[in-house]
Each structure stands twice: as C-alpha cells, then as structure tokens.
N, C-alpha and C positions, 0 to 999 in steps of 0.2 A: 856379601857372601851369597853364593848361589846354592841352589838345591842340589841334592844328590841325584845323580842320574839313575833312573830305574833300569833294572836288568830286563832285557828282552827275552822272553821265554819262547823258544821256537818249537813248534810241534813237528816232530819227525813222522812223516807218513811212510808206512811200510808198503812196499809193492810186492807183487807176486814174482817169483823167479822166472827167468827166461831159459836158463840152462839147468838141467837136472842130472842126477846121478844115474849112471847106467847100471841096470840090474845084472848084466852079464860080466862086465869088467871092473865095475866099481869106480870109474873115473867120471868126474863131472864134465860130461860132454854130450848129453842127449838134448836134442832140440825137437820140438813138436811144431810142425807147420800144418796149418789147416788148408786142405786142398779143395774142399767143397763144404756143403752143409752137413754131411754125415761122413766125411772121409778126412783122415789126417795122416801125415807122413811123420813117422817117428824114426830118427836116425841118430846113431852115436858116432862122433867124430874120431874116437879112438879105435874101437874094435869093428867098426863098420856094420854094426847091427842095424838093419833097415827093415821097417815094416810099414805096410799100408794098413791102417787101423780104422775099422768102421765103428761108429758109435751112434747111439740113438739119443734124440732130444738135444736141447741146447746145453752145451757144456763149455766150461772154460778149459784152457790149455792144461792147467794143473790137474783137473778132474780126468781128462783123457790120459795123462801120464800115469796117474794113480791106478786107473783101470788096467792099463797096459802092464804095469809092474805086478799087479795082483794076478793077472793071467799068466805072466811069465814065471812067477814064483810057484804057481799051482801046476806048472808043467804043460799048460795048454799051448804055449808059444815056445818053440825051440829055437836056439841059436844055430846058425849055419856051421859053426866050427865043430 
C-alpha cells in the first residue's frame, strides 16, 4: 500500500489591471500608455476620449488612471462630445 498523495496548494498572485473603465461612457476600454517620465496617454477605445496627462513623481499606471478619473469627475477635464 502506498501513501496518500498530498494536495498541492497553489498561490494565486493577483496582478494590476491593464484595461480600466471609462468615466465618460462606462465601458471597460481605457488604456494608459506612458510616453515619457512625466507624460501619459489615456485613451478610450469606445468613445474615443483621448488625453495627454502630465503627472508628477514616479507613479504606477493605476495611480495615473485614478488621478485622471478624479479630475474628470470634479469637472476639471471635459469630454469632447
């Protein structure tokens, strides 16, 4: 008789998203592309909302997106439509 085989416990690592929800149309289609050290291009594939966004300091893509959405909801950034 052999031993029982042990169950392998796999650790699932969560990653940050690459596509975000658009604050203008509500569709998951916003991508953030870094163009330089302090410049990012934020664009929606559905409603064609496109902005060059300047930021300060070293930030991740999700931090840039969150700042953009905060400014959009506050009315500082307007959509072209």
